[in-house]
C-alpha positions, 0 to 999 in steps of 0.5 A: 256473618253469623246471626243471633238466634233471634235473627235466625228465627226471623229469617228461617222457615220450616219449609226451607229446612224441609227443602234443604233436607230433601236436597241433602239426601238426594244431592240433586235439586231436580230429584228433591223437587220431584220428591216434594212436588215442587218445581226445580226453580222453587227448590232453588229459590228456597235454598237461596233464601236459606243460604242467605239466612245462614250466611253460608253455602250449604252445597257446592257444585263441582262440575255437575255433581252437588257436594255438601259443605261443612256448614251443610253437614252441620245443618242436616244434623240439627234439622234431623233432630228438629224434625224428629222432636216435632214428630215426637211432639205430634205423637205425644199430643195424639196420646194425650187425646187417647189415640195412637197416631203418627208415622212409622218409618220401617225398613226391611231387608229384602229377605224379610219382605215376605213376612212383613204383611203378616206382622203389619196386619194385626198391628194396623188393625189395632192401630188404624191411624198409624201410617207405615212408610216402608223401604226394602233394601239389602242389609248394608244399605238398611243399616246406613239409613238407620244410622242416618235417622232416615228410618225408625226400625229395620227388620233384619236377620243379621245385626251389625256388632255395634253399640250404636244399634239396639236389637229385639229378636222376635221370630226364628229366621232359619237358613235352610238347605234347598234343592229341586225335587229330583236333584241327584244329591237326594240319593245320598244317604248322609249328605256332608255339608261340603258335598251340598256346597259343591252341588252348584251353589247359588248365592246372594249379592255382596251386602246381603245378610243371608250371604254374610251368614253363610260365609260366616258359617263356612269360615267357622266350619272350615268349609269351602264356598265356590258359588257358580252364580250370584243373584240379587234376591232370594226370589230369583235364587228360588226360581233358579233352583226350581229351574235346576240351576243349582242349590242354596241356603234360603230363609225358610219363609221364602220357600215355605210354600214350595217345601209344602207342595214338594217342588223343593226339598229340604235335605237333612244335612249336619250343621244345617239349618243356620239358626238366626232370629228376625230382629227389630233394630233401632238406634241405641241413642234414639228415644222411641216415639210412641208409635215405635214403642207400640210396634216394638211391644207388639213384636215382643208380645205377638210377633212369634204368634203372628208368624209361627203358624204361617212359616213353620215347617217340618221335613 
């Protein structure tokens, strides 16, 4: 049975929609209950009331797995827009009072995690009533969350080639060659790129932006990449290099301290570093909230200055 708008307004509550959204993203009543600070029976009761109000099931159980129904997928799209509009309204009301307040849902790829505190320090000092909700993921998962409107902005070094996303570069993100201080390759006067890649290359996991950039570089320059080990973070690769396990190309920000003290060396190699930019990425179709707009303007005007002193290095 399909109800009229007036009937729906009398039968639906924001709490039901909030519970539904949590179950939709977690695909688990128990995990949704944990996220919302409710009991599982309370979540089940809210979902039963919602499904009764709409006259259709939002989820189906197949075995022990929860699946979204077509009606559930439609509802999630509408609920996402409702909550986004309410959040924008709240921020607009704060602006009418002359203050910037609200939540900034920020996601950073793991390689950008190290630069984020230096970006946020001045921004939060300027806007102390902004709450930042931070998620750290690899590039593939971060992009998926952004397209599902789970985050407002992603900080990443590689932006997917799609019209669905807009980008704003704000600071150089160099992938630099890194070797341990006593590595034999340093005795070579002119190191060829292939020689470096053959010296025991350590690489990131599939889906990492750094890995994608390196593989793209090798393809463009007809270089062979035969990694000896795959690791799940830049930090673990850095420590593997320090332990003498191999060499790699890492974001300059992740190895700046070790380069300055000399425990890692950045050899001069033709074609390196791989030059990219840190970018703020957001959905092209999304109207930026006041907090989003303030953060994007801050990155445009002050992002480079905030990071250049801390993360610049000349060998």
